[in-house]
C-alpha positions, 0 to 999 in steps of 0.5 A: 500500500502507498504511504498515506499522510496524516490527515489533520481535519479543518478546525482541529485543535492540536490535531483533535477535532470536536464533532457532533454526530452530524459533523462526524458523519459529514467528515466520514463522507468526505474522507470516503469521497477522497479515499482511493484503494488500496487503503486500510483505515483503523477505527479505535475507541471505546464501545459506543463512541461511533466507530461503526457510524464513522465506518458507515459514513466513509462507506457512503462517501466511497460509493457503497449503496448497500446498508452498512451494518456492524460486523461484530458477530460476522467479523467481516462484511464485504461491500461493493463500490465503484472504486473497489471492494470494501471490507468492514472488519470488527476484531472485538471478538478476536482473542489472538492475532492467530485467529485472523487467519480464520477470517481471511486476514492476509487475503483481505489485507493484500486486496486492492480494497478499502479496508475499515478495521474496528478494534485494530489493536487486537490484530497485534503485529499483523496490522500493516504499518502503513495504515490510516489510524483514526481514534474516537473518544468521548468529550468530557462534559459534552456527551453530544460530541466526540473527539476525533484524531486522524493520522 
C-alpha cells in the first residue's frame, strides 16, 4: 500500500477535532469521497463512541449503496463500490492475532480494497504499518460530541 499522510481535519485543535454526530458523519463522507484503494483505515475507541457510524459514513462517501451494518458477530462484511471492494472488519471478538487467519486476514489485507478495521489493536503485529489510524473518544462534559484524531 502507498504511504498515506496524516490527515489533520479543518478546525482541529492540536490535531483533535470536536464533532457532533452530524459533523462526524459529514467528515466520514468526505474522507470516503477522497479515499482511493488500496487503503486500510483503523477505527479505535471505546464501545459506543461511533466507530461503526464513522465506518458507515466513509462507506457512503466511497460509493457503497448497500446498508452498512456492524460486523461484530460476522467479523467481516464485504461491500461493493465503484472504486473497489470494501471490507468492514470488527476484531472485538478476536482473542489472538492467530485467529485472523480464520477470517481471511492476509487475503483481505493484500486486496486492492478499502479496508475499515474496528478494534485494530487486537490484530497485534499483523496490522500493516502503513495504515490510516483514526481514534474516537468521548468529550468530557459534552456527551453530544466526540473527539476525533486522524493520522
